[in-house]
Steps between C-alpha positions, in 0.01 A plus 500: 500500500303701743461460880162572651474500883159504668465582867285343763198722433519413127453134579309553831155390373355269232389806306845651507665171403280484194585868423871418508447196276330740249780755525771252399307365208717626216769357277799650684742253658485565871573382851224578748624538863231471769482603865291313750133579513440820700485434874656152473859592601377685812295194600798270439716722712242475782487120464877470515502728805261275680702192417821665622325589825382140534137611476425202277124496527477872411731443203292207377180700536647787294621254241154355462346846471735588216441166332129577508558824313686320224232236468249784442721667243524174310126462476474837342807524272455177298208398283569124458476240771821343380708810576313564824588147620864538391533841670336374826735208506804717446398755768439216742853371455642848581289540814577144609869595475447800724311287752775243494736758659300471824708191574873549571724800562409831336783723379562780246526235234143381557378862520645578156343186359161614628540851356580354158163331476317818392690536177497128432119497539429810290715389205365143508141624506565751224663232283190287545288795383710542186476119432123521535504769234720282276786745523851360410690591816773348716534536877869564589587430865700796625663276759682334207681818387466780753782479756670733749862464617645489843471882522126477418568657159356354178721245325471669164724255308306201625170668417611571146629153434208308647230719346662489160526123515135470610357733236704319229282193565192695377611682178141518362333609828409864545352509848674406824384547861725507804511609861629827631651543848614147565846356440754262645800603708858387470414181703223408258230580752185689420546868563364833368585845375318667793176695487420643161756269346281407206595828330862405554439157356350650191795739450759231559329267253465786252875573516583129475309452178582848366130585482377777276276631780406432862139579599397533864124471526332618828174669604617860439561671166883562532725683744316805637651834593390449860340237721132467380411325826568821688477782249219589268563622139814297427583399147707225325838601364533399134880456498779450758865420467643186666671716762185696582290182528759334721501795741122504516475128556766495767339794691154362516314483172317174554427423133854381431754289698816706568735230361311440183636799300871401498481181284292682240731802505804284455356346188322821393154332492208733527261434791132590473274547804142405394156464651330160473160654565555776241719347237437784257670748735850610388664439829866579561797410281839473674800518270850648462337825378406783728242760403542848650708640788255540781343333796280224373380311806518463875511184708498431875682227687379420852660295778817719504727535805732801521823454690702807613862414585726755672863478582807727565647725233829299509333164445291639217819619321673174536262222404166574665294458190686189402425342836136600480456341154695181603231435768222511252698287249567242769124453549419533129268788565461748218483874569239704312594863590800657656585854618816614673623787710844567646460265793195285420331294232135410465392202300172320430427131467183301427629155607499490882582130535835577661419844641592419862833346390583798277422748778708303750806510269455869412485589870850362542639811327211749484180617659185386320143635475220311323182641337254235402171527293658709235416523129718589199332718239675459170449740209625358174571643153786555258777753573294656773790718614510675159145621522478848663244538769459130572608509853304821567178319397580200718585687817221749460255223464628337817540816709256363757677161524802449725793350300734267688756442220557615144704314236571697180781474251593131528284419204382711211165315518416535867427740782423312828347640815454333831187582699296349779258239370213687668562781245525278194139545364510882553842507319383296193189712466699829533752385235219401262363854528826695511728307267253333262231772526231241557194474725623500869220302662545146638374208291 
């Protein structure tokens, strides 16, 4: 069994939907996991926002505009009037549901139900396309087996049991289609795995069925050594270890959801990052193997806030760090980087939901300084600390860039640097030239 996940761009137009249908036309038994059509989730977020602000007419107008886009897609993607009619009828039911939320109270429950419509629509329309081509396929509703617990963590046991029972009903079927991103929570309500969660869905499903391979299909030919949107002359990395890929994903590589590596790593299932538009490209293979001890890639994570916390020498010696970390634990706010001195600690966070509350509690036993609009530059490879001259190359490349924090030694796969976001593009270009010896100009 293989798992093939296709992102929003891959199913974002009638032409691309047909391309995906061609790509999965082989004898391998597979589950195809689809995102919403590109742009849909953003529009649904906007619609939900208007409803929550009680701007009902604006929400209904946006809903109708999106409905129109889907009607146009339907006219192009199908060749038979029968399928066009069935698809138009199905799409109408989904948009009627969204419009029905104009009546009555609007809460987070209704918002999540709206956001789920993108994946429900893309998979239903794709299933119709397969049926029109006389493909033997089954649409598996993810809401029947994908569930998170009270801590918003995937209920892996439930997923394994329900998916196994469902697949057992179709022993002779080789092609299944399901939704990424969406799930139910511990109350049985429609919920989701957050932005980019379709990758996570694919990895969780792959682990549940003990897949031979998980394929993540996007519009770029694998994980690149640098951000191709900013830097010219980047290149795809042929092989990465699970740990290397996880570091890159967490620290800003947009091609892969940060949480999606762990389920595959736990079951030792290789993950391939492939390009829907260039299926012949080799892409990137992520596995337990690591090739070469050197820096392989750099990623950048924006939206970082640095917090410098100072206290007395005595308090530091007797529980200062513990008190600091307890504050972040209380508000379930992860720390990305940390550096310490004798009487101070600096940390970075990217989740600012409870920033004011965190600062208020920290000020009860320390003085606090905040630096916003920061970016973490993360350089990833295997056993970086064992390669002589690595740090010299890095710091020589960035000699014109002020460095706010440096994290080195906590992981053999990672060197992290904190800089002002205004310096990010210059830093990535400089590293591409100095570390990877590539063309320095901007893309």
